[in-house]
C-alpha positions in Angstrom: -2.0 -9.5 -4.7 -5.0 -7.6 -6.0 -4.5 -6.1 -9.5 -7.1 -3.4 -8.8 -8.1 -1.1 -6.0 -11.6 0.0 -4.9 -12.1 3.7 -5.8 -13.4 4.4 -2.3 -10.2 3.0 -0.9 -7.7 4.9 -3.1 -5.3 7.2 -1.3 -6.5 10.7 -0.4 -3.6 12.1 -2.4 -5.0 10.8 -5.7 -6.7 13.7 -7.6 -9.6 11.5 -8.8 -13.3 11.4 -7.9 -14.4 8.8 -5.5 -17.6 8.3 -7.2 -17.6 6.4 -10.5 -16.5 2.9 -11.4 -16.2 0.6 -8.4 -12.5 -0.3 -9.1 -9.6 1.7 -10.3 -6.2 0.6 -11.6 -3.6 -0.2 -8.9 0.0 0.7 -9.6 2.6 -2.0 -10.0 5.0 -2.4 -7.0 7.8 0.1 -7.6 9.7 3.1 -6.4 6.9 4.9 -4.7 4.3 4.1 -2.1 0.7 4.0 -3.1 0.3 7.5 -1.5 2.8 9.2 -3.8 2.6 7.3 -7.0 -0.1 7.3 -9.7 -0.4 4.4 -12.3 0.7 5.6 -15.7 -2.5 4.6 -17.4 -4.5 7.0 -15.1 -1.9 9.8 -15.7 -2.2 9.4 -19.5 -6.0 8.9 -19.6 -7.5 10.9 -16.7 -5.1 13.6 -16.0 -3.2 14.5 -19.2 -6.0 13.5 -21.4 -3.7 12.0 -24.0 -5.9 8.9 -24.3 -9.7 8.4 -23.9 -9.6 4.8 -22.9 -7.4 2.3 -21.0 -6.7 0.5 -24.3 -5.4 3.7 -26.0 -3.2 4.6 -22.9 -1.8 1.0 -23.0 -1.0 1.4 -26.7 1.0 4.7 -26.0 3.0 2.8 -23.4 3.6 -0.3 -25.5 4.9 1.8 -28.4 7.7 3.0 -26.1 6.7 6.6 -26.1 6.9 7.3 -22.5 10.2 7.9 -20.7 10.3 8.2 -16.9 13.6 9.1 -15.1 15.5 8.5 -18.3 14.0 4.9 -18.8 11.5 3.7 -21.5 8.5 2.4 -19.6 6.5 -0.5 -21.0 4.3 -1.2 -18.0 1.0 0.8 -18.1 0.7 0.4 -14.3 4.1 1.8 -13.6 3.9 4.3 -10.7 4.7 7.9 -11.7 5.4 9.5 -8.4 6.5 12.6 -6.6 9.2 14.7 -8.4 9.7 11.9 -11.0 10.6 13.2 -14.5 8.5 12.1 -17.5 9.2 12.9 -21.2 6.9 12.1 -24.0 8.8 12.4 -27.3 5.7 12.3 -29.6 4.4 15.6 -28.1 7.8 16.8 -27.0 6.8 17.7 -23.5 8.1 17.0 -20.0 6.2 16.5 -16.8 6.7 16.1 -13.1 4.6 15.3 -10.0 4.0 17.8 -7.3 1.4 18.3 -4.5 -1.1 21.0 -3.9 -2.2 22.7 -0.7 -4.9 20.1 -0.2 -2.2 17.4 -0.4 -3.4 16.1 -3.8 -0.9 14.9 -6.4 -0.7 17.1 -9.5 1.0 16.6 -12.8 2.7 19.8 -14.1 4.6 20.6 -17.2 8.2 21.5 -16.8 10.8 22.8 -19.2 12.7 20.1 -21.1 16.1 21.4 -19.8 15.0 20.1 -16.3 13.8 16.7 -17.3 17.1 15.1 -16.5 17.6 16.9 -13.3 15.7 15.2 -10.4 15.6 16.2 -6.8 16.1 13.2 -4.4 15.7 13.1 -0.7 18.3 11.0 1.1 16.7 8.5 3.6 19.7 6.3 4.5 23.4 5.9 4.1 25.6 2.9 4.7 29.0 1.5 3.9 29.0 -1.5 1.4 31.6 -3.7 -0.2 35.0 -2.2 -1.3 34.6 0.7 1.1 32.0 2.4 -1.0 29.1 4.3 0.5 25.6 3.7 -0.6 23.2 6.6 -0.6 19.5 5.5 -0.4 17.0 7.8 -1.7 13.2 8.2 -1.2 12.2 6.9 -4.7 14.2 3.6 -4.3 17.4 4.8 -6.1 20.6 3.7 -4.5 23.8 5.6 -5.5 27.3 4.4 -4.8 29.9 7.0 -3.9 33.5 7.1 -2.8 33.8 7.9 0.9 35.1 11.4 0.3 32.2 12.1 -2.1 29.6 11.0 0.5 31.1 12.3 3.7 28.9 15.5 3.8 25.7 13.8 2.7 23.3 12.9 5.5 19.8 11.5 5.9 17.1 14.2 5.3 19.4 16.1 3.0 18.6 16.3 -0.7 20.7 15.9 -3.8 20.1 16.9 -7.4 20.7 13.9 -9.6 21.6 14.0 -13.3 19.5 11.1 -14.7 21.3 11.1 -18.1 24.8 11.1 -16.8 24.0 9.2 -13.6 25.8 11.5 -11.2 25.1 13.9 -8.4 25.4 17.5 -9.5 24.4 19.3 -6.3 24.1 18.6 -2.6 21.3 20.4 -0.7 21.9 19.9 3.1 19.1 20.3 5.6 20.5 23.2 7.6 19.6 26.6 8.8 18.2 28.9 6.0 17.9 25.9 3.6 15.0 26.1 1.2 12.4 23.3 1.6 8.9 22.2 1.0 6.6 20.2 3.3 5.3 17.1 1.6 3.0 15.6 4.4 0.7 16.6 7.1 -1.4 19.7 7.7 1.2 22.1 6.2 1.6 20.1 2.9 3.1 22.2 0.1 4.2 25.1 2.4 7.5 26.5 1.2 9.9 28.2 3.5 13.4 28.3 5.0 14.7 26.2 7.9 14.7 28.3 11.1 15.7 25.6 13.6 15.9 21.8 14.0 14.9 20.5 17.4 14.5 17.2 19.2 11.5 16.3 21.3 12.0 12.9 23.0 13.1 10.6 20.2 11.7 12.7 17.4 13.1 15.6 15.4 11.1 18.6 14.2 11.9 21.4 11.8 10.8 25.0 12.5 10.2 26.7 9.1 9.9 30.4 8.3 7.2 30.8 5.7 5.4 33.8 4.3 2.6 33.5 6.8 4.8 32.8 9.8 6.7 30.0 11.5 5.4 26.5 11.3 6.7 23.2 12.7 6.6 19.7 11.3 8.4 16.4 11.8 11.7 16.1 10.0 10.3 13.2 7.9 7.7 15.6 6.4 10.2 18.0 4.8 12.1 17.9 1.5 15.0 20.3 0.9 14.6 21.6 -2.7 15.3 24.4 -5.1 12.0 25.7 -6.1 13.0 26.3 -9.7 13.3 22.5 -10.2 9.6 22.0 -9.9 8.3 25.0 -11.8 
């Protein structure tokens, strides 16, 4: 597997110039697809400007000064992705990843009281050993729950997960009037409320009431979320 990526071939979601050095760091395999995850070295050097060279960025990581989703990260290529939580103790600041209207990933600062609260989209649900239910989330997290705890949680719903105490603190169902954001397609980063969920053939679509009118997008492109978690 290639360790680098041609700059001209990098995902359109990456907020980097296509002109420059021929190759760019490729993120390690991890919790996010290439489209939604940026390698940590690029985040520290090119976006947050906490380092001027790759060597300096690597040194920051090796000194255990970067915490993502509650874990100390030692891999400078670790993918920092959509809605992940990052805390850097040395500067006492917290960050997350969002998108802009052009579909580009952005790193924004968030208040420290939100660094342990992560919104997660549910992409699957199945019964496993001992009758427990496994909730599969978009970022690769798998959460085991008792049947009564999981009975109302469905694919395409979201949960708010306490990274510190490793527990669900809120369930955000995909239903009429639920607040959500579009994370893919021509309506990327449009916020609104669910007006209707419909089926066309074997696909489901969500009609969303936004400030500029009603839009429609595939159900896979929406993320139920409380806006205050990403501000």
